[in-house]
C-alpha positions as CSV (number, residue, x, y, z in Angstrom):
1,M,-126.8,119.9,86.5
2,R,-125.3,116.7,85.2
3,T,-122.4,116.9,87.7
4,L,-124.9,117.6,90.5
5,A,-127.1,114.6,89.5
6,Q,-124.0,112.3,89.4
7,S,-122.8,113.5,92.8
8,I,-126.0,112.2,94.4
9,G,-125.9,108.9,92.6
10,L,-128.3,109.4,89.7
11,N,-127.7,107.8,86.3
12,T,-127.1,110.5,83.7
13,P,-126.8,109.9,80.0
14,Q,-123.6,110.5,78.1
15,S,-124.0,113.4,75.6
16,W,-122.4,114.5,72.4
17,V,-122.8,117.8,70.5
18,V,-122.9,117.6,66.7
19,D,-122.8,120.4,64.2
20,C,-125.2,119.4,61.4
21,S,-124.7,122.6,59.3
22,E,-122.0,120.7,57.5
23,E,-121.3,117.0,56.8
24,V,-122.2,115.1,60.0
25,N,-119.5,113.1,61.6
26,L,-120.8,111.0,64.4
27,P,-118.6,110.5,67.5
28,Q,-116.7,107.1,67.4
29,E,-117.6,106.5,71.1
30,L,-121.4,107.0,70.5
31,I,-123.6,104.6,72.5
32,Y,-126.8,103.0,71.3
33,P,-129.6,103.2,72.0
34,C,-129.7,107.0,71.9
35,I,-131.9,110.0,71.2
36,V,-131.2,113.2,69.3
37,K,-132.6,116.7,70.0
38,A,-131.8,120.3,69.1
39,I,-129.6,122.2,71.5
40,D,-132.3,124.9,71.5
41,S,-135.3,122.8,72.2
42,S,-137.7,125.8,71.5
43,S,-136.7,125.6,67.8
44,S,-137.5,122.0,67.0
45,P,-140.2,119.3,67.3
46,K,-140.4,117.7,70.7
47,N,-141.0,114.1,69.7
48,Y,-138.0,111.8,70.2
49,T,-137.2,108.4,68.7
50,I,-135.0,105.9,70.4
51,H,-132.3,105.1,67.8
52,Q,-130.6,101.7,67.6
53,S,-128.6,102.3,64.5
54,E,-126.4,104.9,62.8
55,R,-128.8,105.0,59.8
56,S,-131.8,105.8,61.9
57,L,-129.9,108.4,63.9
58,L,-128.6,110.1,60.7
59,E,-132.2,110.3,59.4
60,S,-133.3,112.2,62.5
61,I,-130.3,114.5,62.4
62,N,-131.1,115.3,58.8
63,E,-134.7,116.1,59.7
64,L,-133.6,118.3,62.7
65,S,-131.1,120.2,60.5
66,K,-134.1,121.9,58.9
67,Y,-134.7,123.6,62.3
68,C,-131.2,124.0,63.8
69,D,-127.5,123.8,63.1
70,I,-126.4,122.0,66.3
71,V,-127.9,118.9,67.9
72,Q,-127.3,116.9,71.0
73,I,-127.2,113.2,71.0
74,Q,-127.8,111.5,74.3
75,E,-127.4,107.9,75.5
76,F,-130.9,106.6,76.2
77,I,-131.2,105.1,79.7
78,F,-134.0,102.7,80.2
79,K,-136.0,103.2,83.4
80,K,-137.1,100.2,85.4
81,R,-139.9,102.1,87.0
82,R,-141.2,105.6,87.1
83,S,-140.2,107.7,90.1
84,Y,-140.4,111.4,90.5
85,F,-138.4,113.6,92.8
86,W,-137.2,117.2,93.0
87,V,-133.9,118.5,94.0
88,G,-133.5,122.0,95.3
89,V,-130.3,124.0,95.1
90,M,-129.6,127.2,97.0
91,E,-126.3,129.0,96.9
92,R,-124.7,125.8,95.4
93,E,-126.0,123.6,98.3
94,L,-128.5,120.8,98.0
95,L,-131.7,121.4,100.0
């Protein structure tokens, strides 16, 4: 979906997958502000914090590790205004 969104000019956050079952090594190219969430969103809390520092981010990863082994960190993109739209795809074509 990210590639599709980018192809029509939408801003998409950069994302990184981190294994938190072992010692957490954050990617060097990580961008702040960011959010962190479980890869399987059904297994963890749905409240997100916008992280501005490595310390804050590691605290959230530590908390999420109680629910899952793998997390996704995403660049947080500030929205200037709210706008809603839907994109349909049928047989790999935009509707």
